[in-house]
N, C-alpha and C positions, 0 to 999 in steps of 0.2 A: 195240523201242519207245524213242523218245527219252526222256531223263531228266526234263525239266520236266513233260510230261504225267503222268508217274507221280507226281511230287511233288504237283502240283495235284490229282490224283485223290484223294490222301489227305486234302486239306483242302477239297475241293470243297463238301462239305456245310456247313462253317463259313462259307465265303465266301458261299454262297447264303443262309444264315441271316442274316448281317450285312446283306447287301443287301436282303433281304426286310423286316427290321426298319426300316431306313432308308427304304425305299419306303413302308411303312405310316405312318411319321411325316410324310413329305412326299409329295406327289402324284407327283413325279418326282425322279430323282437323276441325277447325273453320276458316272461311275466310271471309273477307270483302274487296272489291276492292274500292280504293279511287282514284279520279282524282283531281289533283291540277290544277286549271284553272286560267289563268291571263286574266283579263278584262281591256280594255283600253277605255277611252273616252276623248273627247276634251272639256274642259271647256272654254267658251267664257267669257271674262271680259267685263264690260261696256265700257272700253276704246278701245275695238276691238281686244285686244291681245288674244291669245289662249294658253292654258296650257294643255299638255298631262298628264293625270292621269292614273296610272296603279294600279289595286288592284288584290289581289289573294283571291281565295275562294276554299275550299275543298268541293268536292261532293262525298258522300259516298253511296255505295250500301249496302243492308242489310247484316248483318252477317248471314252466313249459315254454317250448319254442313255438312261436306263432308265425306261420309262413304265409297264410292267406286269411282273408276275412272270414272264411268258413270255419277256421280254427278257433275264432274268438268265442263263439257261443259254447263250443265244446269245452274250452278252457274254463270259462266262468262256471258252467254246470258242474264240472268235476271239482273245481276249487270249492264251490259252495258245499258240496257233499263232504269233502275232506274236512273243511272247517267245522261243519256241523258235527261230524264224528268226534273231532278233537274236543269240542265243547261238551258233548255228552259224556265223554270219558272223564273230563275234568270234574263234571258235576257228580259222577258216580264214584270216582276213585280218589279225589283229592289231588295232591300235587306229586304223587309218586312218579318217578321217571326211571325206567329200567337202567341198570348199570351196563355200560358197554362191555363187550367181551374183553377188550384190552385192559380195562380197569379191574374187572372182576378177577382176572388172572393174577393180579398183583397181590392178592390175599391180604389187602390192607384197607379195604373200603367198607363202609357201612351204608347200605341203601335198602332198608327194609320196605317191603311192599305193605303199606298200611291199609290195604283193602280189608274191610271188615273190622278194623281197629277203630272204635268209636270213642272219641274224647268225651267223658262224662260231663265236662263243664260246658261244652258247646253243643253236644248231641249231634256231631257231624264227624266225618272222617278226620282222623287225627292229623295234625300238622307237626306233631312232636316226634318225628321219626328218630332223630338222634337221641333225644331224651329217653325215649322208650328203649332203644337199643342199649344205651349205656346203663340205664336203670336195670335192665335184665341182667347185664353182665355183672354189675356190682351186687345185685340181689343174689345171684347164683354164687358169687364168691363168698358172700356172707351167710349162705345156706338158708336164705329166706325166700323159698320158691312157692310157698302155699299161696294160692289166689294171686299170683303174680300180675295177672292182667288188671286187677283193681289197684294194686299197690303203686304202680308206676305213676299214675296220674294223681292219686289222692295224697300220697306222701312224698314230700320233697326231700326225704331222708337220703335217698340213693344218689340223685343227681339234681342239681339246681342250675339249669342252664337258662 
C-alpha cells in the first residue's frame, strides 16, 4: 500500500471533523488538501565524502466545492489519490515541470525534461537542468560533442553555475 494513503488514513477522522464543522458554519465550502513532503538524498563528492541533502515540496490535491457531508469522503479520497500520484511522479522524474504553452511560444525559455538524465555524482535524476542545457549549447559552439552526456557533469569547463 502506498505511504500517503496510510498517513491520511490515520488523520482521516480529524480532516472529516474539521470539514464538517466548516460546512455547518457555512452552507458550502471549498477545500484543497496539501501534503508537505521532505525528500532526502545523499550526494557523493569526488573525494568520496557524502552529504545528506533535504528538500521540501508541497503536493496539492484539486480544489473542490463541498456542498454536503457526503461530498467530504469523496473529496478526501480523490485528494489522497492525486497527492500520491504527485509524489510518485516526483520520485520518478525529479523536479521537471513542463513549460506552459504561453512561455514555450516565446522561444526564449529553457526547461529540459531531465527524465533519464542521471547525475553521476548523486546517482539520481539530475537537478542541473540549466547547467546541462547551457553546457550542451557551449559544447556545440566549441565543436566538442563527442560523449556530450558525460562531459556536462564531469567537466566544469563549459558552464560553472
